[in-house]
C-alpha positions as CSV (number, residue, x, y, z in Angstrom):
1,X,91.7,54.7,117.7
2,X,89.2,56.6,115.6
3,X,90.1,60.0,114.3
4,X,88.7,62.4,116.9
5,X,86.6,65.2,115.2
6,X,85.6,68.1,117.4
7,X,83.0,70.5,116.0
8,X,83.7,73.8,117.5
9,X,82.0,76.4,117.3
10,X,81.9,76.0,117.2
11,X,79.3,92.1,115.3
12,X,80.5,116.0,113.1
13,X,82.9,115.8,110.0
14,X,84.8,118.7,108.6
15,X,85.9,118.6,104.9
16,X,89.6,119.3,104.3
17,X,90.8,121.5,101.5
18,X,92.0,119.5,98.5
19,X,95.6,120.2,97.6
20,X,96.6,121.4,101.0
21,X,100.4,121.6,101.2
22,X,100.8,121.4,104.9
23,X,99.9,118.6,107.3
24,X,98.9,118.0,110.9
25,X,99.1,114.9,113.1
26,X,95.5,114.1,112.0
27,X,96.7,113.8,108.4
28,X,97.7,110.3,107.1
29,X,99.1,109.5,103.7
30,X,99.0,105.9,102.6
31,X,101.4,105.7,99.6
32,X,102.2,103.1,96.9
33,X,99.0,101.1,97.8
34,X,96.7,99.1,95.6
35,X,93.3,100.8,96.0
36,X,90.2,98.6,95.8
37,X,87.6,101.3,95.4
38,X,84.6,99.2,96.3
39,X,82.6,99.6,93.1
40,X,84.6,97.2,91.0
41,X,87.5,99.6,90.1
42,X,91.1,99.1,91.1
43,X,93.9,101.7,91.2
44,X,97.1,99.5,90.9
45,X,99.3,102.1,92.7
46,X,98.0,105.3,94.3
47,X,98.4,107.5,97.4
48,X,95.4,108.2,99.6
49,X,95.4,111.2,101.9
50,X,93.2,111.1,105.0
51,X,92.5,114.4,106.9
52,X,89.9,115.3,109.5
53,X,88.2,111.9,109.3
54,X,87.7,112.1,105.5
55,X,89.3,110.9,102.3
56,X,90.9,114.2,101.1
57,X,92.6,113.1,97.9
58,X,93.4,110.0,95.9
59,X,96.3,110.5,93.6
60,X,98.3,108.3,91.2
61,X,101.1,110.9,91.6
62,X,103.6,111.1,94.6
63,X,102.1,113.1,97.5
64,X,104.3,115.0,99.9
65,X,102.6,116.6,102.9
66,X,104.7,118.0,105.7
67,X,103.9,116.6,109.1
68,X,101.7,113.8,107.9
69,X,101.9,110.3,109.1
70,X,103.2,108.2,106.2
71,X,102.2,104.6,105.8
72,X,103.9,102.5,103.0
73,X,101.3,100.5,101.2
74,X,103.7,98.6,98.9
75,X,102.4,95.1,98.3
76,X,99.2,96.0,100.2
77,X,95.6,96.7,99.4
78,X,93.4,99.5,100.7
79,X,89.7,98.9,100.6
80,X,86.5,100.3,102.2
81,X,85.6,99.2,105.7
82,X,83.3,96.1,105.7
83,X,79.6,96.5,106.3
84,X,77.3,93.8,107.7
85,X,73.8,94.6,106.7
86,X,72.1,91.9,108.8
87,X,73.1,90.8,112.3
88,X,71.7,90.6,115.8
89,X,73.4,92.3,118.7
90,X,71.0,91.4,121.6
91,X,69.6,88.0,122.4
92,X,69.8,86.3,125.8
93,X,69.2,82.8,126.8
94,X,68.3,84.2,130.2
95,X,65.0,86.1,130.7
96,X,64.0,89.7,131.4
97,X,65.5,93.1,131.1
98,X,68.3,92.5,133.6
99,X,69.7,89.8,131.4
100,X,69.9,92.1,128.4
101,X,71.4,94.9,130.4
102,X,74.0,92.4,131.6
103,X,74.9,91.8,128.0
104,X,75.2,95.5,127.3
105,X,77.5,95.9,130.3
106,X,79.6,92.7,130.1
107,X,79.7,91.2,126.7
108,X,78.7,93.6,124.0
109,X,81.6,96.1,124.4
110,X,84.0,93.3,123.6
111,X,82.0,92.2,120.6
112,X,81.9,95.8,119.3
113,X,85.7,95.9,119.4
114,X,85.8,92.4,117.8
115,X,84.1,93.9,114.7
116,X,86.8,96.5,114.3
117,X,89.5,93.9,114.7
118,X,88.1,92.1,111.6
119,X,87.7,95.3,109.5
120,X,83.9,95.6,110.0
121,X,83.3,99.3,110.5
122,X,79.5,99.5,110.0
123,X,76.8,97.1,111.2
124,X,73.0,97.0,111.0
125,X,71.2,95.1,113.8
126,X,67.8,93.8,112.9
127,X,66.0,92.9,116.1
128,X,66.7,94.4,119.5
129,X,65.0,95.8,122.6
130,X,64.7,99.4,121.5
131,X,65.8,101.3,124.6
132,X,68.9,99.2,125.1
133,X,70.1,99.2,121.5
134,X,69.6,103.0,121.3
135,X,71.7,103.3,124.4
136,X,74.4,101.2,122.8
137,X,74.2,103.3,119.6
138,X,74.7,106.5,121.7
139,X,77.7,104.9,123.5
140,X,79.3,104.1,120.1
141,X,78.6,107.6,118.8
142,X,80.0,109.2,121.9
143,X,83.1,106.9,121.6
144,X,82.5,105.7,125.1
145,X,83.3,102.2,123.7
146,X,85.2,101.3,120.5
147,X,83.1,99.8,117.8
148,X,81.5,100.1,114.4
149,X,78.9,102.5,113.2
150,X,75.6,101.0,114.3
151,X,72.2,101.2,112.5
152,X,69.2,99.7,114.2
153,X,65.6,98.8,113.5
154,X,64.6,98.1,117.1
155,X,61.6,95.6,117.2
156,X,60.3,93.7,114.2
157,X,56.9,94.0,112.7
158,X,55.2,90.6,112.7
159,X,51.8,88.9,112.9
160,X,50.4,87.9,116.3
161,X,52.3,84.7,117.1
162,X,54.6,85.3,114.3
163,X,58.4,85.3,114.0
164,X,60.4,86.2,116.1
165,X,57.7,86.5,118.8
166,X,56.8,82.8,118.9
167,X,60.3,81.5,117.9
168,X,63.0,83.3,119.8
169,X,61.1,85.0,122.7
170,X,58.0,82.8,123.4
171,X,59.2,82.0,126.9
172,X,60.2,85.5,127.9
173,X,57.3,88.1,128.0
174,X,59.7,91.0,128.4
175,X,61.8,90.3,125.4
176,X,58.8,89.3,123.3
177,X,57.2,92.7,124.0
178,X,60.4,94.6,123.4
179,X,61.5,92.8,120.2
180,X,58.3,92.2,118.3
181,X,55.4,94.4,117.2
182,X,52.7,91.8,116.8
183,X,50.0,93.6,114.7
184,X,47.1,92.7,112.5
185,X,45.7,96.2,111.9
186,X,47.1,98.5,109.2
187,X,46.4,101.8,111.0
188,X,47.9,100.6,114.2
189,X,50.9,99.4,112.3
190,X,51.3,102.9,110.7
191,X,51.2,104.4,114.2
192,X,53.9,102.1,115.4
193,X,56.1,103.0,112.4
194,X,55.7,106.7,113.3
195,X,56.5,106.0,117.0
196,X,59.7,104.2,115.9
197,X,60.6,107.1,113.5
198,X,60.2,109.5,116.4
199,X,62.8,107.5,118.3
200,X,65.3,108.0,115.4
201,X,65.6,104.4,114.4
202,X,67.5,103.9,111.1
203,X,65.2,101.5,109.2
204,X,62.2,99.2,109.5
205,X,62.2,95.4,109.4
206,X,59.2,93.1,108.9
207,X,58.9,89.4,109.2
208,X,56.8,87.9,106.4
209,X,56.7,84.2,106.9
210,X,54.1,81.6,108.0
211,X,53.9,77.9,108.7
212,X,56.5,75.7,110.3
213,X,59.8,77.4,111.0
214,X,63.0,76.0,112.5
215,X,64.0,77.9,115.6
216,X,67.3,76.7,117.1
217,X,66.7,72.9,117.2
218,X,62.9,72.8,117.4
219,X,60.2,73.4,114.8
220,X,57.5,76.1,115.5
221,X,54.4,77.0,113.6
222,X,54.3,80.8,113.1
223,X,51.6,83.1,111.8
224,X,52.2,85.3,108.7
225,X,51.7,89.1,108.6
226,X,48.8,90.1,106.4
227,X,49.6,91.6,103.0
228,X,47.5,94.7,104.0
229,X,49.7,95.3,107.0
230,X,52.9,94.5,105.0
231,X,52.0,97.2,102.5
232,X,51.0,99.7,105.2
233,X,54.2,99.3,107.2
234,X,56.4,99.7,104.1
235,X,54.4,102.7,102.8
236,X,54.5,104.5,106.2
237,X,58.3,103.7,106.5
238,X,58.9,105.5,103.2
239,X,56.8,108.4,104.3
240,X,59.1,108.7,107.3
241,X,62.2,108.5,105.0
242,X,63.0,105.1,106.4
243,X,64.1,102.1,104.3
244,X,62.1,98.9,104.8
245,X,63.5,95.4,104.6
246,X,61.6,92.1,104.9
247,X,62.5,88.7,106.3
248,X,61.3,86.0,103.9
249,X,62.1,82.3,103.4
250,X,59.8,81.5,100.4
251,X,59.8,82.7,96.8
252,X,56.2,83.8,96.7
253,X,56.6,85.8,99.9
254,X,59.6,87.5,98.5
255,X,57.7,88.5,95.4
256,X,54.8,89.9,97.4
257,X,57.2,91.8,99.7
258,X,58.9,93.4,96.6
259,X,55.6,94.3,95.0
260,X,54.7,95.9,98.3
261,X,57.7,98.2,97.9
262,X,60.3,96.5,100.1
263,X,63.9,97.9,99.7
264,X,65.4,94.5,100.3
265,X,64.8,90.9,101.2
266,X,66.6,89.1,104.0
267,X,67.5,85.4,103.6
268,X,65.5,85.0,100.4
269,X,64.8,81.3,99.8
270,X,65.8,78.9,102.6
271,X,65.8,75.2,102.0
272,X,64.4,75.4,98.5
273,X,65.8,76.1,95.1
274,X,65.0,79.2,93.0
275,X,62.4,78.1,90.4
276,X,63.0,80.6,87.6
277,X,64.1,84.2,86.8
278,X,60.9,86.0,88.0
279,X,62.3,86.8,91.5
280,X,65.8,87.9,90.3
281,X,64.2,90.1,87.6
282,X,61.8,91.7,90.1
283,X,64.7,92.5,92.4
284,X,66.4,94.2,89.6
285,X,63.3,96.0,88.4
286,X,62.5,97.3,91.9
287,X,66.2,98.2,92.5
288,X,66.0,96.2,95.7
289,X,68.8,94.3,97.5
290,X,69.2,90.7,98.4
291,X,70.9,89.8,101.7
292,X,71.7,86.1,101.6
293,X,73.0,85.3,105.2
294,X,74.8,82.0,104.6
295,X,77.0,81.4,107.6
296,X,74.1,81.1,110.1
297,X,72.8,78.1,108.1
298,X,75.7,76.1,109.4
299,X,73.8,75.8,112.7
300,X,70.7,74.4,111.0
301,X,69.6,70.8,111.8
302,X,68.9,70.5,108.0
303,X,72.4,70.0,106.4
304,X,70.9,70.8,103.0
305,X,69.9,74.4,103.7
306,X,73.4,75.8,103.3
307,X,74.3,74.2,100.0
308,X,70.9,75.1,98.6
309,X,71.2,78.7,99.6
310,X,74.7,78.8,98.1
311,X,73.3,77.6,94.8
312,X,70.5,80.2,95.0
313,X,73.1,82.9,95.7
314,X,75.0,82.0,92.6
315,X,71.8,82.2,90.5
316,X,71.0,85.6,91.9
317,X,74.5,86.9,91.4
318,X,74.7,85.6,87.8
319,X,71.3,87.3,87.1
320,X,72.8,90.7,88.1
321,X,70.9,91.1,91.4
322,X,72.4,93.7,93.8
323,X,73.6,91.6,96.7
324,X,74.5,93.1,100.1
325,X,76.6,91.1,102.6
326,X,74.8,90.1,105.8
327,X,75.5,87.3,108.2
328,X,72.5,86.9,110.6
329,X,75.2,86.4,113.2
330,X,74.2,86.7,116.9
331,X,76.6,88.4,119.3
332,X,75.4,86.2,122.1
333,X,77.1,83.1,120.7
334,X,79.2,84.1,117.8
335,X,82.3,86.3,117.4
336,X,81.8,89.8,115.8
337,X,83.9,90.1,112.7
338,X,84.8,86.4,112.4
339,X,81.3,85.6,111.2
340,X,81.6,88.3,108.5
341,X,84.8,86.9,107.2
342,X,83.3,83.4,107.2
343,X,80.3,84.7,105.3
344,X,82.4,86.2,102.6
345,X,84.4,82.9,102.3
346,X,81.1,81.0,101.9
347,X,80.1,83.5,99.2
348,X,83.3,82.7,97.4
349,X,82.6,78.9,97.7
350,X,79.2,79.6,96.3
351,X,80.8,80.9,93.1
352,X,80.9,84.6,93.5
353,X,84.2,86.3,92.6
354,X,86.2,88.1,95.3
355,X,85.5,91.4,93.6
356,X,81.7,90.7,93.6
357,X,82.0,89.8,97.3
358,X,83.9,93.0,98.1
359,X,81.2,95.1,96.3
360,X,78.5,93.3,98.3
361,X,80.3,94.0,101.6
362,X,81.1,97.7,100.8
363,X,79.3,99.8,98.1
364,X,76.2,97.6,97.8
365,X,75.8,97.3,101.5
366,X,76.2,101.1,101.9
367,X,73.5,101.6,99.3
368,X,71.2,99.1,101.0
369,X,71.7,101.0,104.3
370,X,71.1,104.4,102.6
371,X,74.7,105.5,103.3
372,X,76.1,105.5,99.8
373,X,77.0,109.2,100.0
374,X,79.1,108.7,103.1
375,X,80.8,105.2,103.1
376,X,81.2,102.1,101.0
377,X,83.8,103.3,98.4
378,X,87.2,105.0,98.5
379,X,86.3,108.4,96.9
380,X,87.2,111.9,97.7
381,X,85.0,113.5,100.5
382,X,83.8,110.2,101.9
383,X,84.3,109.1,105.5
384,X,87.7,107.3,105.9
385,X,86.4,104.0,107.1
386,X,89.2,101.8,105.5
387,X,91.0,98.5,105.8
388,X,94.6,98.1,104.9
389,X,95.4,94.4,104.0
390,X,98.7,92.7,103.4
391,X,98.0,91.0,100.1
392,X,95.3,91.2,97.4
393,X,91.7,90.1,98.4
394,X,90.6,90.4,94.8
395,X,92.5,87.2,94.1
396,X,91.3,85.4,97.2
397,X,88.7,86.8,99.6
398,X,90.5,85.2,102.6
399,X,93.3,87.7,102.1
400,X,91.1,90.1,104.1
401,X,92.2,88.2,107.1
402,X,95.7,89.7,106.8
403,X,94.8,93.1,108.3
404,X,97.5,95.7,108.7
405,X,95.4,98.6,109.9
406,X,91.7,99.4,110.3
407,X,90.7,103.0,110.1
408,X,87.4,104.5,111.4
409,X,86.7,108.1,110.5
410,X,90.3,108.6,109.6
411,X,91.8,107.2,112.9
412,X,93.6,103.9,113.3
413,X,91.4,101.9,115.5
414,X,93.1,98.5,115.1
415,X,96.8,97.8,114.7
416,X,97.4,94.0,115.1
417,X,101.2,94.6,115.6
418,X,100.3,96.2,118.9
419,X,98.0,93.5,120.0
420,X,99.2,91.1,122.6
421,X,97.4,88.0,123.7
422,X,95.5,88.7,126.9
423,X,96.1,85.7,129.1
424,X,97.1,87.6,132.2
425,X,94.5,87.0,134.8
426,X,93.2,83.9,133.0
427,X,92.8,80.4,134.2
428,X,94.1,77.4,132.2
429,X,90.9,75.9,130.8
430,X,88.5,78.0,128.7
431,X,86.3,75.5,126.9
432,X,85.0,71.9,127.2
433,X,83.1,69.2,125.2
434,X,80.7,66.8,126.9
435,X,79.9,63.8,124.6
436,X,76.3,62.5,124.6
437,X,74.4,59.7,122.9
438,X,71.0,61.6,122.6
439,X,71.4,65.3,122.3
440,X,67.7,66.1,123.0
441,X,67.7,64.0,126.1
442,X,70.9,65.4,127.4
443,X,69.9,69.0,126.6
444,X,66.7,68.6,128.6
445,X,68.6,67.1,131.5
446,X,71.1,70.0,131.8
447,X,68.5,72.7,131.2
448,X,66.4,71.2,134.1
449,X,69.2,70.6,136.5
450,X,71.1,73.9,135.9
451,X,68.0,76.0,135.2
452,X,69.5,77.5,132.0
453,X,68.8,77.5,128.3
454,X,71.1,75.7,125.9
455,X,71.4,76.6,122.2
456,X,71.0,73.6,119.9
457,X,72.5,73.3,116.4
458,X,74.2,70.9,114.1
459,X,77.0,70.6,111.5
460,X,76.2,67.8,109.1
461,X,75.7,64.7,111.2
462,X,77.2,66.2,114.3
463,X,74.8,67.8,116.8
464,X,75.6,70.0,119.7
465,X,74.0,72.2,122.3
466,X,76.0,75.2,123.6
467,X,75.9,76.4,127.2
468,X,75.5,80.2,127.6
469,X,78.9,82.0,127.2
470,X,79.7,85.2,128.9
471,X,82.7,87.2,127.6
472,X,85.4,88.2,130.0
473,X,83.7,86.2,132.8
474,X,85.1,83.7,135.2
475,X,84.6,80.0,134.4
476,X,84.6,78.1,131.2
477,X,81.9,77.6,128.6
478,X,81.4,74.7,126.3
479,X,78.8,72.4,124.8
480,X,77.2,69.0,124.6
481,X,78.3,67.1,121.4
482,X,76.8,64.1,119.7
483,X,78.9,62.3,117.2
484,X,80.1,58.8,116.6
485,X,83.8,59.5,117.4
486,X,83.5,60.4,121.0
487,X,81.3,58.6,123.5
488,X,80.2,59.2,127.1
489,X,82.1,57.4,129.8
490,X,82.0,56.9,133.5
491,X,85.8,57.6,133.6
492,X,88.0,60.4,132.4
493,X,87.9,64.2,133.0
494,X,85.2,65.6,135.2
495,X,84.0,69.2,134.9
496,X,82.2,71.0,137.8
497,X,79.2,73.2,137.1
498,X,78.8,76.2,139.4
499,X,75.3,76.6,140.8
500,X,73.7,79.1,143.2
501,X,71.7,76.5,145.2
502,X,73.4,73.1,145.3
503,X,70.7,71.4,147.3
504,X,68.0,72.5,144.8
505,X,70.2,71.4,141.8
506,X,70.7,68.0,143.4
507,X,67.0,67.6,144.0
508,X,66.4,68.1,140.2
509,X,69.0,65.5,139.2
510,X,66.9,62.4,139.7
511,X,63.7,64.1,138.4
512,X,65.6,64.8,135.2
513,X,66.8,61.2,134.8
514,X,70.2,61.4,136.4
515,X,71.8,59.7,139.4
516,X,73.4,61.2,142.5
517,X,76.7,59.3,142.9
518,X,78.1,61.2,145.9
519,X,75.9,63.5,148.0
520,X,76.9,67.0,148.9
521,X,80.0,67.4,151.0
522,X,82.5,70.2,151.8
523,X,85.8,70.1,150.0
524,X,88.1,72.8,151.1
525,X,88.7,75.5,148.5
526,X,86.1,74.0,146.2
527,X,83.3,74.7,148.7
528,X,80.4,72.3,148.6
529,X,80.4,69.7,145.8
530,X,78.6,66.5,144.7
531,X,79.1,64.0,141.9
532,X,76.3,62.9,139.6
533,X,75.8,60.8,136.5
534,X,73.9,62.5,133.7
535,X,71.5,60.7,131.4
536,X,74.3,59.8,129.0
537,X,76.6,58.1,131.6
538,X,79.1,61.0,132.1
539,X,80.3,61.7,135.6
540,X,79.7,65.4,136.3
541,X,80.4,67.6,139.3
542,X,78.1,70.2,140.8
543,X,79.7,72.9,142.9
544,X,78.6,75.8,145.2
545,X,81.2,78.0,146.8
546,X,79.0,78.7,149.8
547,X,76.4,76.9,151.9
548,X,73.2,78.4,150.5
549,X,71.6,78.2,153.9
550,X,74.1,80.8,155.1
551,X,75.0,83.0,152.2
552,X,73.9,83.4,148.6
553,X,76.8,83.2,146.2
554,X,77.3,85.7,143.3
555,X,77.4,83.8,140.0
556,X,76.1,86.7,137.9
557,X,78.5,87.2,134.9
558,X,80.0,83.7,135.4
559,X,80.3,80.8,132.9
560,X,78.9,77.4,133.8
561,X,82.1,75.4,134.6
562,X,84.5,76.6,137.2
563,X,86.6,73.5,138.1
564,X,87.8,70.3,136.6
565,X,89.5,67.0,137.5
566,X,91.8,65.2,135.1
567,X,92.4,61.6,136.2
568,X,95.9,60.2,135.9
569,X,97.7,56.9,136.5
570,X,101.1,58.4,137.5
571,X,100.9,61.9,139.0
572,X,104.6,62.7,138.8
573,X,104.7,61.7,135.1
574,X,101.5,63.6,134.3
575,X,102.6,66.7,136.3
576,X,105.9,66.8,134.4
577,X,104.0,66.5,131.0
578,X,101.6,69.4,131.7
579,X,104.3,71.6,133.2
580,X,106.4,71.2,130.1
581,X,103.6,71.6,127.5
582,X,101.8,74.5,129.2
583,X,104.9,76.2,130.6
584,X,103.4,76.5,134.1
585,X,104.0,75.0,137.5
586,X,101.5,72.7,139.3
587,X,101.2,72.5,143.0
588,X,101.3,68.9,144.3
589,X,99.5,67.6,147.5
590,X,97.9,64.5,148.8
591,X,95.0,63.4,151.0
592,X,95.6,59.9,152.2
593,X,95.9,57.7,149.2
594,X,94.7,60.4,146.8
595,X,97.3,62.6,145.1
596,X,96.7,65.9,143.4
597,X,98.6,68.4,141.3
598,X,96.7,71.7,141.1
599,X,96.9,74.1,138.1
600,X,97.4,77.8,139.1
601,X,94.1,79.4,140.0
602,X,93.5,83.2,139.6
603,X,90.5,84.6,141.5
604,X,87.9,86.5,139.5
605,X,89.6,85.5,136.2
606,X,88.2,84.0,133.0
607,X,88.5,80.3,132.5
608,X,88.4,77.4,134.9
609,X,91.1,76.0,137.2
610,X,91.4,72.4,138.4
611,X,93.8,69.6,139.1
612,X,95.3,66.3,138.1
613,X,94.1,63.6,140.4
614,X,95.4,60.1,141.0
615,X,93.2,57.6,142.9
616,X,91.7,54.2,142.3
617,X,88.2,55.4,141.7
618,X,88.8,57.5,138.6
619,X,90.8,56.4,135.6
620,X,92.0,58.2,132.4
621,X,90.0,57.7,129.2
622,X,90.4,58.2,125.5
623,X,86.7,59.0,125.4
624,X,84.5,61.4,127.4
625,X,84.7,65.0,128.3
626,X,87.4,67.1,126.7
627,X,88.8,70.3,128.2
628,X,90.7,73.0,126.2
629,X,93.8,74.7,127.7
630,X,94.3,78.3,126.6
631,X,97.8,79.3,125.3
632,X,99.7,82.3,124.0
633,X,101.7,80.3,121.5
634,X,99.9,77.2,120.3
635,X,102.7,76.2,117.9
636,X,105.3,76.2,120.6
637,X,103.0,74.1,122.9
638,X,102.4,71.5,120.1
639,X,106.1,71.2,119.6
640,X,106.5,70.3,123.2
641,X,103.8,67.6,123.3
642,X,105.8,64.8,121.8
643,X,109.0,65.8,123.6
644,X,107.0,65.5,126.8
645,X,105.7,62.0,125.9
646,X,102.3,62.9,124.4
647,X,100.7,62.4,121.0
648,X,99.3,65.0,118.6
649,X,96.0,63.5,117.4
650,X,94.8,66.4,115.3
651,X,97.1,69.2,114.1
652,X,96.3,72.9,114.6
653,X,93.4,74.2,112.6
654,X,91.2,77.2,112.7
655,X,87.6,76.8,114.0
656,X,85.3,79.8,114.2
657,X,85.0,81.7,117.5
658,X,87.4,79.3,119.3
659,X,90.3,80.5,117.2
660,X,93.1,77.9,116.6
661,X,92.9,74.5,118.3
662,X,94.5,71.0,118.2
663,X,93.8,67.8,120.0
664,X,96.5,65.8,121.9
665,X,96.7,62.7,124.1
666,X,98.6,63.2,127.3
667,X,100.9,60.6,128.9
668,X,97.9,59.1,130.8
669,X,95.7,58.5,127.8
670,X,93.3,61.5,128.2
671,X,92.2,63.4,125.1
672,X,93.0,67.1,125.8
673,X,92.4,70.2,123.7
674,X,94.9,73.1,123.2
675,X,93.6,76.5,122.1
676,X,94.8,79.9,121.2
677,X,93.0,83.1,120.1
678,X,93.3,84.1,116.4
């Protein structure tokens, strides 16, 4: 059998008195710790006193404060909280204001907390609906939800039919109007800057790019902002005491943006090599910042974009350009914090030293955001946004993953020792892969039948399209995947997509190139279901809990797949295998010649439930759809696979937002995924 390769995706302070001899519960002393200041300096052993949210003192002498909380930093490193200078909080594959407000309510709070769990204490979001992102900023400031300090620009300035208006929001008039200021008049542009300043945004962002541009998996031709408007927006931003940063992909555009007074360039050169030292020298001369955004290029259909950008980053770094860390991550389909760690690891692979990367993610990013007097370095009087790490990230940037505590404004906001995996109220399967032969054809089929938008991307020669994922929602998310190692099949595991109107979805199947194999019928607890064959040859289920003629179901906040069938040859043998590996009990039943063993189902819980099924019409397969079972202890589950008669095909490895996974073959020949959170 070929090696099975999944691609899984696959963010009021009071100064204490120095030298105070008495402490309060709000005083924390971190002693015997290596202090990575954030500006290139290291204190090999020091004590840091935190009081009233601020760094009160940093001493190489012993510190004794009565009543203070003492943290022993022996063998550990204390560094400033990480800063992501370029990300995107709000983007919805669904349309209209309601979709974005659903993100704010259901998904974004979890993402904000995810940033803290990875040591990211400040973020700058560079394209959002203004009212909604300001509402989120207020919630964070009022501590109604835990999360990082948030800076926002609101909508982007761009040309009519420019990016992001024509790329990300062309099919949604509401988000297009909210997230882009399409302008070709300098005076109108100045007025719009003043309006944004009156709303207390934190900075201004412009898009300065024309021509063909890749957007998700499709090229789009966009218009470029005029140089007159570019200069007017930057000039007016500075008059309003706002920093201005510019999205560019081309070297000449970057030069023009800097000559116009830009405080920073985002992305820089994408898909092409730096041609000389003119751009690096201009960045240095203008004291502007370069934000490289590497990790998002892993989703590009052009596999050369990432290595080229990594080479460019090394050139900029070697030339002495001030680099600020930014990811371009999107909270709608990536995990806050995880993307930032991955960005820094890519920067290290590009040839930057760990210390250079730390500077980029702390002091440089703080300067780029205009917050250098408040955060970014461990210095007396600054806000105590800090990360305590078990190890030395100046030797290897990946040591940042070994977090002991995260501090925000002097308070411990994340202590991994108190974290417990949250699987209570969770169903067994939380992810799936559906193999396809032609990704574009399959993507069009599922978008038409399910009336949703899939997000297309690629990693090298492997292509995939992700179904929308909603955090903390019932059902499982997943993607279509095209690679040579897993092929569609008319056998194997079947996943059931939840739809509001089953009749309407069925009517779209044939129009989209599929086949209805089994018309709608009622199936007990599953409600109404039908079986179809997609354009690739996969057998897929469609499901509606209720008869749409009688009652409209509530699927808002639900992921796409809510049930699954795993075919088996011997139900008793398969049931024993899954019970042993997963540590759960299955409920056996039969209907005539068909036998089932149902996984436990929890109502209104995340993930999907399902059953093992033994009948003559469906057989196990080493190809086809793969479902991933969620576990508390992945190592323990893997150790039980062989004892239960299965095979470990691919050992545990870490893969982005999905955490740790491995692939196994059950006793029946099915390929199954096991998954645990980081």
